[in-house]
C-alpha positions in Angstrom: -60.4 92.7 -90.9 -63.1 91.3 -93.2 -66.5 90.7 -91.6 -68.7 88.5 -93.8 -72.5 88.8 -94.0 -73.3 92.5 -94.0 -77.1 92.5 -94.4 -78.2 93.6 -97.9 -80.4 96.3 -96.3 -77.3 97.9 -94.8 -75.6 98.5 -98.2 -76.4 101.1 -100.9 -76.5 100.4 -104.6 -72.8 101.6 -104.9 -71.5 99.5 -102.0 -71.7 102.1 -99.2 -72.7 101.1 -95.7 -75.9 103.0 -94.9 -75.7 102.0 -91.2 -72.0 103.0 -90.6 -72.5 104.5 -87.2 -74.2 101.3 -85.9 -71.4 99.2 -87.2 -68.8 101.5 -85.7 -70.6 101.4 -82.3 -70.7 97.6 -82.4 -67.0 97.2 -83.3 -66.0 99.7 -80.6 -68.0 97.8 -78.0 -66.4 94.6 -79.2 -62.9 96.1 -78.9 -63.7 97.5 -75.4 -64.9 94.1 -74.2 -61.9 92.3 -75.5 -59.4 94.7 -73.9 -61.4 94.7 -70.6 -61.3 90.9 -70.2 -58.8 89.9 -67.6 -56.1 87.6 -68.8 -56.9 88.2 -72.5 -54.3 89.8 -74.8 -55.9 92.6 -76.7 -56.0 92.6 -80.5 -52.7 92.8 -82.2 -51.2 92.9 -85.7 -49.0 89.9 -86.2 -46.1 90.5 -88.5 -42.4 90.1 -88.8 -39.6 92.6 -89.7 -37.1 89.8 -90.2 -37.1 86.8 -92.5 -35.6 84.7 -89.7 -37.7 82.2 -87.7 -39.7 84.2 -85.2 -38.7 84.0 -81.6 -40.4 85.4 -78.6 -37.2 87.1 -77.4 -36.7 89.1 -80.5 -38.2 92.6 -79.9 -38.4 93.3 -83.6 -41.0 90.5 -83.9 -43.3 91.7 -81.2 -46.9 92.2 -82.3 -48.2 95.8 -82.6 -51.3 96.5 -80.5 -54.5 97.6 -82.2 -55.8 100.6 -80.4 -59.1 101.1 -82.2 -61.2 99.7 -85.0 -62.3 102.1 -87.8 -65.2 100.9 -90.1 -64.7 101.7 -93.7 -67.7 103.2 -95.4 -67.5 101.0 -98.5 -67.8 97.2 -98.4 -65.7 94.7 -100.2 -67.0 91.5 -101.6 -66.1 87.9 -101.3 -66.5 85.8 -104.4 -67.3 82.1 -104.2 -65.0 79.8 -106.2 -66.3 78.9 -109.6 -66.5 75.1 -110.1 -65.6 73.9 -113.5 
């Protein structure tokens, strides 16, 4: 998932996250809180294996659970739209 707003001080000149362990710890703590909350469905990947309209009874369309978050060591960027 994309997390906007990585502080500039956390990024090297080549786009590497210099505080990778801290970000990994924070996302692991977030994941643990989500899955430990009673009555809350844990994070899942929503997708479809069929072009048909999804139905809850079709097991092929069941979401896959996310079992961990892994922080990538290199950031991506988000460009703003250019106004013409």
